[in-house]
VOMIFI-838328 format. One record per residue (C-alpha): residue in three letters; x, y, z. Coordinates in steps of 0.5 Angstrom, whole numbers, plus 500, padded with zeros to 3 digits. Layout:
REM residues N
<rec resn="Ala" xx="X" yy="Y" zz="Z"/>
...
REM end
This chain:
REM residues 476
<rec resn="Unk" xx="500" yy="500" zz="500"/>
<rec resn="Unk" xx="502" yy="507" zz="498"/>
<rec resn="Unk" xx="503" yy="511" zz="505"/>
<rec resn="Unk" xx="500" yy="517" zz="503"/>
<rec resn="Unk" xx="495" yy="518" zz="508"/>
<rec resn="Unk" xx="495" yy="517" zz="516"/>
<rec resn="Unk" xx="492" yy="511" zz="520"/>
<rec resn="Unk" xx="490" yy="513" zz="527"/>
<rec resn="Unk" xx="486" yy="507" zz="529"/>
<rec resn="Unk" xx="491" yy="505" zz="534"/>
<rec resn="Unk" xx="489" yy="503" zz="541"/>
<rec resn="Unk" xx="492" yy="509" zz="546"/>
<rec resn="Unk" xx="498" yy="507" zz="550"/>
<rec resn="Unk" xx="498" yy="505" zz="557"/>
<rec resn="Unk" xx="502" yy="509" zz="562"/>
<rec resn="Unk" xx="509" yy="507" zz="562"/>
<rec resn="Unk" xx="515" yy="509" zz="567"/>
<rec resn="Unk" xx="518" yy="516" zz="565"/>
<rec resn="Unk" xx="524" yy="513" zz="564"/>
<rec resn="Unk" xx="522" yy="509" zz="558"/>
<rec resn="Unk" xx="522" yy="514" zz="553"/>
<rec resn="Unk" xx="518" yy="513" zz="547"/>
<rec resn="Unk" xx="522" yy="513" zz="540"/>
<rec resn="Unk" xx="517" yy="511" zz="535"/>
<rec resn="Unk" xx="517" yy="517" zz="530"/>
<rec resn="Unk" xx="510" yy="517" zz="528"/>
<rec resn="Unk" xx="508" yy="517" zz="536"/>
<rec resn="Unk" xx="513" yy="522" zz="538"/>
<rec resn="Unk" xx="511" yy="527" zz="532"/>
<rec resn="Unk" xx="503" yy="526" zz="534"/>
<rec resn="Unk" xx="505" yy="527" zz="541"/>
<rec resn="Unk" xx="509" yy="533" zz="540"/>
<rec resn="Unk" xx="504" yy="536" zz="536"/>
<rec resn="Unk" xx="499" yy="536" zz="542"/>
<rec resn="Unk" xx="504" yy="540" zz="546"/>
<rec resn="Unk" xx="503" yy="547" zz="548"/>
<rec resn="Unk" xx="506" yy="553" zz="551"/>
<rec resn="Unk" xx="514" yy="553" zz="554"/>
<rec resn="Unk" xx="514" yy="545" zz="552"/>
<rec resn="Unk" xx="512" yy="546" zz="545"/>
<rec resn="Unk" xx="517" yy="552" zz="544"/>
<rec resn="Unk" xx="523" yy="548" zz="547"/>
<rec resn="Unk" xx="522" yy="542" zz="542"/>
<rec resn="Unk" xx="520" yy="547" zz="536"/>
<rec resn="Unk" xx="527" yy="551" zz="538"/>
<rec resn="Unk" xx="531" yy="544" zz="538"/>
<rec resn="Unk" xx="528" yy="542" zz="532"/>
<rec resn="Unk" xx="528" yy="548" zz="528"/>
<rec resn="Unk" xx="531" yy="549" zz="521"/>
<rec resn="Unk" xx="538" yy="550" zz="521"/>
<rec resn="Unk" xx="542" yy="556" zz="517"/>
<rec resn="Unk" xx="546" yy="552" zz="512"/>
<rec resn="Unk" xx="553" yy="555" zz="511"/>
<rec resn="Unk" xx="553" yy="562" zz="508"/>
<rec resn="Unk" xx="560" yy="561" zz="505"/>
<rec resn="Unk" xx="562" yy="566" zz="499"/>
<rec resn="Unk" xx="561" yy="561" zz="494"/>
<rec resn="Unk" xx="554" yy="560" zz="496"/>
<rec resn="Unk" xx="552" yy="567" zz="496"/>
<rec resn="Unk" xx="556" yy="569" zz="490"/>
<rec resn="Unk" xx="550" yy="572" zz="485"/>
<rec resn="Unk" xx="552" yy="577" zz="480"/>
<rec resn="Unk" xx="545" yy="578" zz="477"/>
<rec resn="Unk" xx="544" yy="584" zz="472"/>
<rec resn="Unk" xx="539" yy="586" zz="467"/>
<rec resn="Unk" xx="544" yy="584" zz="461"/>
<rec resn="Unk" xx="545" yy="577" zz="464"/>
<rec resn="Unk" xx="537" yy="576" zz="466"/>
<rec resn="Unk" xx="536" yy="578" zz="458"/>
<rec resn="Unk" xx="541" yy="572" zz="456"/>
<rec resn="Unk" xx="538" yy="567" zz="461"/>
<rec resn="Unk" xx="531" yy="568" zz="459"/>
<rec resn="Unk" xx="533" yy="567" zz="452"/>
<rec resn="Unk" xx="536" yy="561" zz="453"/>
<rec resn="Unk" xx="530" yy="558" zz="458"/>
<rec resn="Unk" xx="525" yy="560" zz="453"/>
<rec resn="Unk" xx="529" yy="556" zz="447"/>
<rec resn="Unk" xx="529" yy="550" zz="452"/>
<rec resn="Unk" xx="521" yy="551" zz="453"/>
<rec resn="Unk" xx="520" yy="552" zz="446"/>
<rec resn="Unk" xx="524" yy="545" zz="444"/>
<rec resn="Unk" xx="520" yy="542" zz="449"/>
<rec resn="Unk" xx="513" yy="544" zz="446"/>
<rec resn="Unk" xx="516" yy="542" zz="439"/>
<rec resn="Unk" xx="518" yy="535" zz="441"/>
<rec resn="Unk" xx="515" yy="533" zz="447"/>
<rec resn="Unk" xx="509" yy="528" zz="445"/>
<rec resn="Unk" xx="502" yy="529" zz="446"/>
<rec resn="Unk" xx="498" yy="523" zz="449"/>
<rec resn="Unk" xx="490" yy="523" zz="450"/>
<rec resn="Unk" xx="488" yy="519" zz="457"/>
<rec resn="Unk" xx="482" yy="515" zz="455"/>
<rec resn="Unk" xx="476" yy="516" zz="459"/>
<rec resn="Unk" xx="478" yy="522" zz="461"/>
<rec resn="Unk" xx="474" yy="528" zz="460"/>
<rec resn="Unk" xx="475" yy="535" zz="463"/>
<rec resn="Unk" xx="468" yy="537" zz="463"/>
<rec resn="Unk" xx="465" yy="532" zz="468"/>
<rec resn="Unk" xx="472" yy="533" zz="472"/>
<rec resn="Unk" xx="472" yy="540" zz="473"/>
<rec resn="Unk" xx="464" yy="540" zz="475"/>
<rec resn="Unk" xx="465" yy="536" zz="481"/>
<rec resn="Unk" xx="463" yy="539" zz="487"/>
<rec resn="Unk" xx="469" yy="541" zz="492"/>
<rec resn="Unk" xx="473" yy="536" zz="495"/>
<rec resn="Unk" xx="470" yy="531" zz="500"/>
<rec resn="Unk" xx="472" yy="526" zz="504"/>
<rec resn="Unk" xx="469" yy="521" zz="500"/>
<rec resn="Unk" xx="473" yy="523" zz="494"/>
<rec resn="Unk" xx="479" yy="523" zz="497"/>
<rec resn="Unk" xx="478" yy="516" zz="500"/>
<rec resn="Unk" xx="476" yy="514" zz="493"/>
<rec resn="Unk" xx="483" yy="517" zz="490"/>
<rec resn="Unk" xx="487" yy="513" zz="495"/>
<rec resn="Unk" xx="484" yy="507" zz="493"/>
<rec resn="Unk" xx="486" yy="508" zz="486"/>
<rec resn="Unk" xx="493" yy="510" zz="488"/>
<rec resn="Unk" xx="494" yy="504" zz="493"/>
<rec resn="Unk" xx="492" yy="500" zz="487"/>
<rec resn="Unk" xx="497" yy="503" zz="483"/>
<rec resn="Unk" xx="503" yy="503" zz="488"/>
<rec resn="Unk" xx="507" yy="498" zz="484"/>
<rec resn="Unk" xx="506" yy="501" zz="477"/>
<rec resn="Unk" xx="512" yy="503" zz="474"/>
<rec resn="Unk" xx="513" yy="511" zz="473"/>
<rec resn="Unk" xx="513" yy="515" zz="467"/>
<rec resn="Unk" xx="520" yy="519" zz="467"/>
<rec resn="Unk" xx="519" yy="523" zz="460"/>
<rec resn="Unk" xx="517" yy="529" zz="458"/>
<rec resn="Unk" xx="510" yy="529" zz="455"/>
<rec resn="Unk" xx="503" yy="533" zz="454"/>
<rec resn="Unk" xx="497" yy="530" zz="457"/>
<rec resn="Unk" xx="490" yy="531" zz="454"/>
<rec resn="Unk" xx="483" yy="528" zz="455"/>
<rec resn="Unk" xx="479" yy="524" zz="450"/>
<rec resn="Unk" xx="477" yy="530" zz="446"/>
<rec resn="Unk" xx="484" yy="533" zz="446"/>
<rec resn="Unk" xx="483" yy="538" zz="451"/>
<rec resn="Unk" xx="490" yy="540" zz="456"/>
<rec resn="Unk" xx="490" yy="537" zz="463"/>
<rec resn="Unk" xx="497" yy="537" zz="464"/>
<rec resn="Unk" xx="504" yy="539" zz="462"/>
<rec resn="Unk" xx="510" yy="535" zz="464"/>
<rec resn="Unk" xx="517" yy="537" zz="464"/>
<rec resn="Unk" xx="522" yy="532" zz="465"/>
<rec resn="Unk" xx="527" yy="527" zz="461"/>
<rec resn="Unk" xx="527" yy="527" zz="454"/>
<rec resn="Unk" xx="531" yy="522" zz="449"/>
<rec resn="Unk" xx="533" yy="525" zz="443"/>
<rec resn="Unk" xx="532" yy="520" zz="438"/>
<rec resn="Unk" xx="525" yy="519" zz="440"/>
<rec resn="Unk" xx="523" yy="526" zz="440"/>
<rec resn="Unk" xx="521" yy="526" zz="432"/>
<rec resn="Unk" xx="515" yy="524" zz="429"/>
<rec resn="Unk" xx="511" yy="525" zz="436"/>
<rec resn="Unk" xx="507" yy="531" zz="434"/>
<rec resn="Unk" xx="500" yy="529" zz="433"/>
<rec resn="Unk" xx="496" yy="533" zz="438"/>
<rec resn="Unk" xx="488" yy="534" zz="439"/>
<rec resn="Unk" xx="484" yy="528" zz="437"/>
<rec resn="Unk" xx="489" yy="526" zz="433"/>
<rec resn="Unk" xx="494" yy="524" zz="439"/>
<rec resn="Unk" xx="495" yy="517" zz="441"/>
<rec resn="Unk" xx="492" yy="514" zz="447"/>
<rec resn="Unk" xx="496" yy="513" zz="453"/>
<rec resn="Unk" xx="496" yy="506" zz="455"/>
<rec resn="Unk" xx="493" yy="504" zz="461"/>
<rec resn="Unk" xx="496" yy="499" zz="466"/>
<rec resn="Unk" xx="502" yy="498" zz="470"/>
<rec resn="Unk" xx="507" yy="497" zz="464"/>
<rec resn="Unk" xx="505" yy="503" zz="460"/>
<rec resn="Unk" xx="512" yy="507" zz="461"/>
<rec resn="Unk" xx="515" yy="500" zz="459"/>
<rec resn="Unk" xx="511" yy="499" zz="453"/>
<rec resn="Unk" xx="513" yy="507" zz="451"/>
<rec resn="Unk" xx="520" yy="506" zz="453"/>
<rec resn="Unk" xx="519" yy="512" zz="458"/>
<rec resn="Unk" xx="521" yy="509" zz="465"/>
<rec resn="Unk" xx="527" yy="512" zz="469"/>
<rec resn="Unk" xx="531" yy="505" zz="467"/>
<rec resn="Unk" xx="530" yy="506" zz="459"/>
<rec resn="Unk" xx="533" yy="513" zz="460"/>
<rec resn="Unk" xx="539" yy="511" zz="463"/>
<rec resn="Unk" xx="540" yy="505" zz="458"/>
<rec resn="Unk" xx="539" yy="510" zz="452"/>
<rec resn="Unk" xx="544" yy="514" zz="455"/>
<rec resn="Unk" xx="549" yy="508" zz="456"/>
<rec resn="Unk" xx="548" yy="507" zz="449"/>
<rec resn="Unk" xx="550" yy="514" zz="447"/>
<rec resn="Unk" xx="543" yy="517" zz="446"/>
<rec resn="Unk" xx="543" yy="524" zz="448"/>
<rec resn="Unk" xx="538" yy="525" zz="454"/>
<rec resn="Unk" xx="535" yy="532" zz="454"/>
<rec resn="Unk" xx="533" yy="535" zz="461"/>
<rec resn="Unk" xx="527" yy="539" zz="459"/>
<rec resn="Unk" xx="526" yy="541" zz="467"/>
<rec resn="Unk" xx="529" yy="545" zz="472"/>
<rec resn="Unk" xx="537" yy="545" zz="471"/>
<rec resn="Unk" xx="541" yy="542" zz="477"/>
<rec resn="Unk" xx="544" yy="548" zz="479"/>
<rec resn="Unk" xx="538" yy="552" zz="480"/>
<rec resn="Unk" xx="535" yy="546" zz="484"/>
<rec resn="Unk" xx="541" yy="546" zz="488"/>
<rec resn="Unk" xx="540" yy="554" zz="489"/>
<rec resn="Unk" xx="533" yy="554" zz="490"/>
<rec resn="Unk" xx="534" yy="548" zz="496"/>
<rec resn="Unk" xx="539" yy="552" zz="499"/>
<rec resn="Unk" xx="535" yy="559" zz="499"/>
<rec resn="Unk" xx="529" yy="555" zz="501"/>
<rec resn="Unk" xx="532" yy="552" zz="508"/>
<rec resn="Unk" xx="535" yy="559" zz="509"/>
<rec resn="Unk" xx="528" yy="562" zz="509"/>
<rec resn="Unk" xx="525" yy="557" zz="513"/>
<rec resn="Unk" xx="531" yy="558" zz="518"/>
<rec resn="Unk" xx="528" yy="565" zz="519"/>
<rec resn="Unk" xx="520" yy="564" zz="517"/>
<rec resn="Unk" xx="519" yy="557" zz="521"/>
<rec resn="Unk" xx="515" yy="552" zz="518"/>
<rec resn="Unk" xx="508" yy="552" zz="521"/>
<rec resn="Unk" xx="504" yy="545" zz="521"/>
<rec resn="Unk" xx="496" yy="547" zz="521"/>
<rec resn="Unk" xx="492" yy="541" zz="524"/>
<rec resn="Unk" xx="486" yy="543" zz="520"/>
<rec resn="Unk" xx="490" yy="542" zz="513"/>
<rec resn="Unk" xx="487" yy="536" zz="510"/>
<rec resn="Unk" xx="493" yy="535" zz="505"/>
<rec resn="Unk" xx="498" yy="533" zz="509"/>
<rec resn="Unk" xx="499" yy="527" zz="514"/>
<rec resn="Unk" xx="499" yy="528" zz="522"/>
<rec resn="Unk" xx="504" yy="523" zz="523"/>
<rec resn="Unk" xx="510" yy="528" zz="521"/>
<rec resn="Unk" xx="509" yy="534" zz="525"/>
<rec resn="Unk" xx="517" yy="533" zz="526"/>
<rec resn="Unk" xx="521" yy="529" zz="520"/>
<rec resn="Unk" xx="526" yy="524" zz="523"/>
<rec resn="Unk" xx="532" yy="523" zz="519"/>
<rec resn="Unk" xx="539" yy="519" zz="520"/>
<rec resn="Unk" xx="545" yy="522" zz="522"/>
<rec resn="Unk" xx="552" yy="520" zz="519"/>
<rec resn="Unk" xx="557" yy="518" zz="524"/>
<rec resn="Unk" xx="561" yy="524" zz="524"/>
<rec resn="Unk" xx="555" yy="529" zz="525"/>
<rec resn="Unk" xx="553" yy="525" zz="531"/>
<rec resn="Unk" xx="559" yy="526" zz="535"/>
<rec resn="Unk" xx="559" yy="533" zz="533"/>
<rec resn="Unk" xx="551" yy="534" zz="535"/>
<rec resn="Unk" xx="552" yy="530" zz="542"/>
<rec resn="Unk" xx="558" yy="534" zz="544"/>
<rec resn="Unk" xx="554" yy="540" zz="543"/>
<rec resn="Unk" xx="547" yy="537" zz="546"/>
<rec resn="Unk" xx="545" yy="539" zz="553"/>
<rec resn="Unk" xx="542" yy="533" zz="557"/>
<rec resn="Unk" xx="535" yy="532" zz="556"/>
<rec resn="Unk" xx="534" yy="537" zz="550"/>
<rec resn="Unk" xx="532" yy="531" zz="546"/>
<rec resn="Unk" xx="526" yy="529" zz="550"/>
<rec resn="Unk" xx="520" yy="532" zz="552"/>
<rec resn="Unk" xx="514" yy="529" zz="557"/>
<rec resn="Unk" xx="507" yy="529" zz="555"/>
<rec resn="Unk" xx="501" yy="526" zz="559"/>
<rec resn="Unk" xx="506" yy="522" zz="563"/>
<rec resn="Unk" xx="510" yy="519" zz="558"/>
<rec resn="Unk" xx="517" yy="521" zz="556"/>
<rec resn="Unk" xx="518" yy="522" zz="548"/>
<rec resn="Unk" xx="525" yy="522" zz="545"/>
<rec resn="Unk" xx="525" yy="526" zz="538"/>
<rec resn="Unk" xx="533" yy="525" zz="537"/>
<rec resn="Unk" xx="539" yy="522" zz="539"/>
<rec resn="Unk" xx="546" yy="520" zz="537"/>
<rec resn="Unk" xx="544" yy="517" zz="531"/>
<rec resn="Unk" xx="537" yy="520" zz="529"/>
<rec resn="Unk" xx="535" yy="528" zz="528"/>
<rec resn="Unk" xx="528" yy="531" zz="528"/>
<rec resn="Unk" xx="526" yy="537" zz="524"/>
<rec resn="Unk" xx="520" yy="541" zz="524"/>
<rec resn="Unk" xx="515" yy="541" zz="518"/>
<rec resn="Unk" xx="510" yy="545" zz="515"/>
<rec resn="Unk" xx="507" yy="549" zz="510"/>
<rec resn="Unk" xx="509" yy="556" zz="508"/>
<rec resn="Unk" xx="505" yy="561" zz="504"/>
<rec resn="Unk" xx="508" yy="567" zz="500"/>
<rec resn="Unk" xx="502" yy="570" zz="497"/>
<rec resn="Unk" xx="502" yy="577" zz="494"/>
<rec resn="Unk" xx="495" yy="578" zz="494"/>
<rec resn="Unk" xx="489" yy="574" zz="497"/>
<rec resn="Unk" xx="483" yy="575" zz="501"/>
<rec resn="Unk" xx="483" yy="573" zz="509"/>
<rec resn="Unk" xx="480" yy="566" zz="510"/>
<rec resn="Unk" xx="473" yy="567" zz="511"/>
<rec resn="Unk" xx="473" yy="574" zz="507"/>
<rec resn="Unk" xx="472" yy="572" zz="500"/>
<rec resn="Unk" xx="468" yy="578" zz="497"/>
<rec resn="Unk" xx="469" yy="584" zz="493"/>
<rec resn="Unk" xx="469" yy="588" zz="499"/>
<rec resn="Unk" xx="474" yy="585" zz="502"/>
<rec resn="Unk" xx="481" yy="588" zz="501"/>
<rec resn="Unk" xx="487" yy="583" zz="498"/>
<rec resn="Unk" xx="493" yy="583" zz="503"/>
<rec resn="Unk" xx="499" yy="579" zz="502"/>
<rec resn="Unk" xx="499" yy="573" zz="506"/>
<rec resn="Unk" xx="501" yy="573" zz="513"/>
<rec resn="Unk" xx="508" yy="569" zz="512"/>
<rec resn="Unk" xx="510" yy="574" zz="508"/>
<rec resn="Unk" xx="510" yy="579" zz="513"/>
<rec resn="Unk" xx="510" yy="576" zz="520"/>
<rec resn="Unk" xx="515" yy="581" zz="522"/>
<rec resn="Unk" xx="521" yy="585" zz="520"/>
<rec resn="Unk" xx="526" yy="580" zz="519"/>
<rec resn="Unk" xx="522" yy="575" zz="516"/>
<rec resn="Unk" xx="519" yy="580" zz="511"/>
<rec resn="Unk" xx="527" yy="581" zz="509"/>
<rec resn="Unk" xx="528" yy="574" zz="509"/>
<rec resn="Unk" xx="522" yy="573" zz="504"/>
<rec resn="Unk" xx="525" yy="579" zz="500"/>
<rec resn="Unk" xx="532" yy="575" zz="499"/>
<rec resn="Unk" xx="529" yy="569" zz="498"/>
<rec resn="Unk" xx="524" yy="571" zz="492"/>
<rec resn="Unk" xx="530" yy="575" zz="489"/>
<rec resn="Unk" xx="535" yy="569" zz="490"/>
<rec resn="Unk" xx="530" yy="564" zz="486"/>
<rec resn="Unk" xx="528" yy="569" zz="481"/>
<rec resn="Unk" xx="532" yy="565" zz="476"/>
<rec resn="Unk" xx="528" yy="559" zz="477"/>
<rec resn="Unk" xx="521" yy="563" zz="477"/>
<rec resn="Unk" xx="523" yy="566" zz="470"/>
<rec resn="Unk" xx="524" yy="558" zz="468"/>
<rec resn="Unk" xx="517" yy="556" zz="470"/>
<rec resn="Unk" xx="515" yy="563" zz="467"/>
<rec resn="Unk" xx="517" yy="560" zz="460"/>
<rec resn="Unk" xx="515" yy="553" zz="461"/>
<rec resn="Unk" xx="508" yy="556" zz="463"/>
<rec resn="Unk" xx="508" yy="561" zz="456"/>
<rec resn="Unk" xx="509" yy="555" zz="452"/>
<rec resn="Unk" xx="504" yy="550" zz="455"/>
<rec resn="Unk" xx="498" yy="554" zz="457"/>
<rec resn="Unk" xx="499" yy="560" zz="453"/>
<rec resn="Unk" xx="491" yy="562" zz="454"/>
<rec resn="Unk" xx="492" yy="562" zz="462"/>
<rec resn="Unk" xx="499" yy="566" zz="462"/>
<rec resn="Unk" xx="496" yy="572" zz="459"/>
<rec resn="Unk" xx="491" yy="572" zz="464"/>
<rec resn="Unk" xx="496" yy="570" zz="470"/>
<rec resn="Unk" xx="501" yy="576" zz="468"/>
<rec resn="Unk" xx="496" yy="581" zz="468"/>
<rec resn="Unk" xx="493" yy="579" zz="475"/>
<rec resn="Unk" xx="500" yy="579" zz="478"/>
<rec resn="Unk" xx="502" yy="586" zz="475"/>
<rec resn="Unk" xx="496" yy="588" zz="479"/>
<rec resn="Unk" xx="497" yy="585" zz="485"/>
<rec resn="Unk" xx="505" yy="584" zz="486"/>
<rec resn="Unk" xx="507" yy="586" zz="493"/>
<rec resn="Unk" xx="515" yy="584" zz="493"/>
<rec resn="Unk" xx="517" yy="586" zz="486"/>
<rec resn="Unk" xx="523" yy="581" zz="486"/>
<rec resn="Unk" xx="519" yy="576" zz="484"/>
<rec resn="Unk" xx="518" yy="576" zz="476"/>
<rec resn="Unk" xx="511" yy="572" zz="477"/>
<rec resn="Unk" xx="506" yy="570" zz="473"/>
<rec resn="Unk" xx="503" yy="566" zz="479"/>
<rec resn="Unk" xx="501" yy="570" zz="485"/>
<rec resn="Unk" xx="503" yy="565" zz="490"/>
<rec resn="Unk" xx="508" yy="560" zz="492"/>
<rec resn="Unk" xx="506" yy="554" zz="497"/>
<rec resn="Unk" xx="512" yy="551" zz="500"/>
<rec resn="Unk" xx="511" yy="544" zz="503"/>
<rec resn="Unk" xx="517" yy="543" zz="508"/>
<rec resn="Unk" xx="518" yy="536" zz="509"/>
<rec resn="Unk" xx="511" yy="533" zz="509"/>
<rec resn="Unk" xx="508" yy="527" zz="506"/>
<rec resn="Unk" xx="502" yy="529" zz="501"/>
<rec resn="Unk" xx="495" yy="526" zz="501"/>
<rec resn="Unk" xx="490" yy="526" zz="496"/>
<rec resn="Unk" xx="487" yy="532" zz="495"/>
<rec resn="Unk" xx="485" yy="538" zz="490"/>
<rec resn="Unk" xx="486" yy="545" zz="490"/>
<rec resn="Unk" xx="479" yy="547" zz="489"/>
<rec resn="Unk" xx="481" yy="555" zz="491"/>
<rec resn="Unk" xx="486" yy="555" zz="485"/>
<rec resn="Unk" xx="484" yy="559" zz="479"/>
<rec resn="Unk" xx="487" yy="555" zz="473"/>
<rec resn="Unk" xx="494" yy="551" zz="472"/>
<rec resn="Unk" xx="499" yy="550" zz="478"/>
<rec resn="Unk" xx="506" yy="549" zz="477"/>
<rec resn="Unk" xx="509" yy="544" zz="482"/>
<rec resn="Unk" xx="516" yy="541" zz="483"/>
<rec resn="Unk" xx="520" yy="538" zz="488"/>
<rec resn="Unk" xx="527" yy="539" zz="492"/>
<rec resn="Unk" xx="531" yy="535" zz="497"/>
<rec resn="Unk" xx="535" yy="529" zz="498"/>
<rec resn="Unk" xx="530" yy="523" zz="499"/>
<rec resn="Unk" xx="527" yy="516" zz="496"/>
<rec resn="Unk" xx="520" yy="515" zz="493"/>
<rec resn="Unk" xx="516" yy="521" zz="492"/>
<rec resn="Unk" xx="512" yy="519" zz="486"/>
<rec resn="Unk" xx="507" yy="524" zz="483"/>
<rec resn="Unk" xx="500" yy="520" zz="483"/>
<rec resn="Unk" xx="494" yy="523" zz="478"/>
<rec resn="Unk" xx="489" yy="518" zz="480"/>
<rec resn="Unk" xx="483" yy="521" zz="476"/>
<rec resn="Unk" xx="488" yy="520" zz="470"/>
<rec resn="Unk" xx="491" yy="513" zz="473"/>
<rec resn="Unk" xx="498" yy="516" zz="471"/>
<rec resn="Unk" xx="504" yy="515" zz="476"/>
<rec resn="Unk" xx="510" yy="520" zz="474"/>
<rec resn="Unk" xx="517" yy="519" zz="476"/>
<rec resn="Unk" xx="517" yy="526" zz="479"/>
<rec resn="Unk" xx="524" yy="527" zz="481"/>
<rec resn="Unk" xx="528" yy="534" zz="483"/>
<rec resn="Unk" xx="528" yy="538" zz="477"/>
<rec resn="Unk" xx="522" yy="535" zz="474"/>
<rec resn="Unk" xx="516" yy="540" zz="473"/>
<rec resn="Unk" xx="508" yy="539" zz="472"/>
<rec resn="Unk" xx="504" yy="544" zz="470"/>
<rec resn="Unk" xx="497" yy="542" zz="471"/>
<rec resn="Unk" xx="489" yy="543" zz="473"/>
<rec resn="Unk" xx="490" yy="542" zz="480"/>
<rec resn="Unk" xx="483" yy="544" zz="482"/>
<rec resn="Unk" xx="480" yy="539" zz="478"/>
<rec resn="Unk" xx="485" yy="533" zz="478"/>
<rec resn="Unk" xx="486" yy="529" zz="485"/>
<rec resn="Unk" xx="493" yy="529" zz="486"/>
<rec resn="Unk" xx="498" yy="526" zz="491"/>
<rec resn="Unk" xx="505" yy="524" zz="493"/>
<rec resn="Unk" xx="507" yy="517" zz="494"/>
<rec resn="Unk" xx="511" yy="516" zz="501"/>
<rec resn="Unk" xx="518" yy="519" zz="501"/>
<rec resn="Unk" xx="524" yy="518" zz="506"/>
<rec resn="Unk" xx="530" yy="522" zz="507"/>
<rec resn="Unk" xx="537" yy="520" zz="506"/>
<rec resn="Unk" xx="542" yy="520" zz="511"/>
<rec resn="Unk" xx="546" yy="526" zz="513"/>
<rec resn="Unk" xx="547" yy="533" zz="512"/>
<rec resn="Unk" xx="550" yy="536" zz="505"/>
<rec resn="Unk" xx="557" yy="539" zz="505"/>
<rec resn="Unk" xx="553" yy="546" zz="504"/>
<rec resn="Unk" xx="549" yy="545" zz="511"/>
<rec resn="Unk" xx="543" yy="543" zz="507"/>
<rec resn="Unk" xx="539" yy="537" zz="511"/>
<rec resn="Unk" xx="535" yy="532" zz="508"/>
<rec resn="Unk" xx="528" yy="531" zz="506"/>
<rec resn="Unk" xx="523" yy="533" zz="501"/>
<rec resn="Unk" xx="521" yy="540" zz="499"/>
<rec resn="Unk" xx="515" yy="541" zz="495"/>
<rec resn="Unk" xx="513" yy="547" zz="491"/>
<rec resn="Unk" xx="507" yy="550" zz="489"/>
<rec resn="Unk" xx="506" yy="556" zz="484"/>
<rec resn="Unk" xx="499" yy="558" zz="484"/>
<rec resn="Unk" xx="494" yy="564" zz="483"/>
<rec resn="Unk" xx="488" yy="564" zz="487"/>
<rec resn="Unk" xx="481" yy="564" zz="483"/>
<rec resn="Unk" xx="478" yy="570" zz="488"/>
<rec resn="Unk" xx="485" yy="574" zz="487"/>
<rec resn="Unk" xx="484" yy="573" zz="479"/>
<rec resn="Unk" xx="477" yy="575" zz="479"/>
<rec resn="Unk" xx="479" yy="581" zz="484"/>
<rec resn="Unk" xx="485" yy="584" zz="480"/>
<rec resn="Unk" xx="482" yy="583" zz="473"/>
<rec resn="Unk" xx="482" yy="589" zz="469"/>
<rec resn="Unk" xx="486" yy="593" zz="474"/>
<rec resn="Unk" xx="492" yy="597" zz="473"/>
<rec resn="Unk" xx="499" yy="595" zz="474"/>
<rec resn="Unk" xx="501" yy="595" zz="482"/>
<rec resn="Unk" xx="494" yy="597" zz="483"/>
<rec resn="Unk" xx="494" yy="593" zz="490"/>
<rec resn="Unk" xx="500" yy="597" zz="493"/>
<rec resn="Unk" xx="497" yy="603" zz="490"/>
<rec resn="Unk" xx="490" yy="602" zz="493"/>
<rec resn="Unk" xx="492" yy="598" zz="500"/>
<rec resn="Unk" xx="488" yy="592" zz="497"/>
<rec resn="Unk" xx="482" yy="596" zz="494"/>
<rec resn="Unk" xx="480" yy="599" zz="500"/>
<rec resn="Unk" xx="483" yy="606" zz="499"/>
<rec resn="Unk" xx="483" yy="611" zz="493"/>
<rec resn="Unk" xx="489" yy="610" zz="488"/>
<rec resn="Unk" xx="495" yy="613" zz="491"/>
<rec resn="Unk" xx="498" yy="615" zz="484"/>
REM end
């Protein structure tokens, strides 16, 4: 079974002597989530996201208008190659009309999606670039991944002329689209192209995201139905050299906490724990429960928690600007009719202008498992990609019976509000990188809220800034 949902039907533990520390990761995380006050603060501080090494090499970013222009030209060319050569497949039996007209996500829908995912657990995953459409040729998803050059030509049929994607567990093998097929092609001397985000940008983005979360601590909401409840803390193995250093610094008792008479251990000389959560960086959206035309648009709370966080957010958006520009060009070629709408809304609602857009928001899923869900508040195509050092973590689209390899660098731009999606269970690798980056999986979601798109439609550039989100006369 693919572990993308939590299982809670367990008998309550009997009282144990306080000296018998509970060490099972799920139990420790669940009980850490129940802590309050000073006890919770102490655990969260001990499990905070560490600041990676801020060496000169890591921070050397000579970015200029001339260099940006050249960079955009290159990523635009790469995106156009994907558009020209990535094959198009129709998903038999899929129809965007009924999928998009379903009621808002429900428990029953999530259970059904999970059952489909469980049935697909041992299916092969597709590791190659493609455009996926419904039975009538309407676009559903654009996947930017690996592409074997010798197989790029002659696959340009689109719309209702596009071939049907084979159904079943061996579809990627039948099409020569598995990760193994990519490796075999490379070993045989065939050129393998990367249509996704380049490795250097992925490494820089992971570094910048950890820096951000050192200052803007990730928060795990108990009301969030998209993510597991057993991963309030992420557990990972230390390397032997790290264990010695950590033990030398650690004071007695700092790795334990007590809840309801039991002692829980969230780290020791062999393992460490790190806090998890979701960070929302949104330029303009309505406060929860205030989705009306009269309600002002505001930056998300995570953008402006305090002065230091606001500075860290601006630094992060500036540092990851090349990555955002890459996604922008992918969006242009894969969903051109949506791109112009998103671009106009972004220019009207932008808060931190170092972000090039065109999506109004980013959700950063810091080291959480991801359950089946639909993003019902999104206004159209969403871009997702992952960062980090981990095993597992395939992407499931159960409505399409599609399983994607989905490794760091791969990008999926799809109708996340209409299609259920989930990430298969992943596990962090061992140890911390030489750059000071901790292991684990970091999900990234670039999206624009539907209400924000509607509120910003037809407004002038920087309208939200000039009118305080629409409640004041224009300042200029």
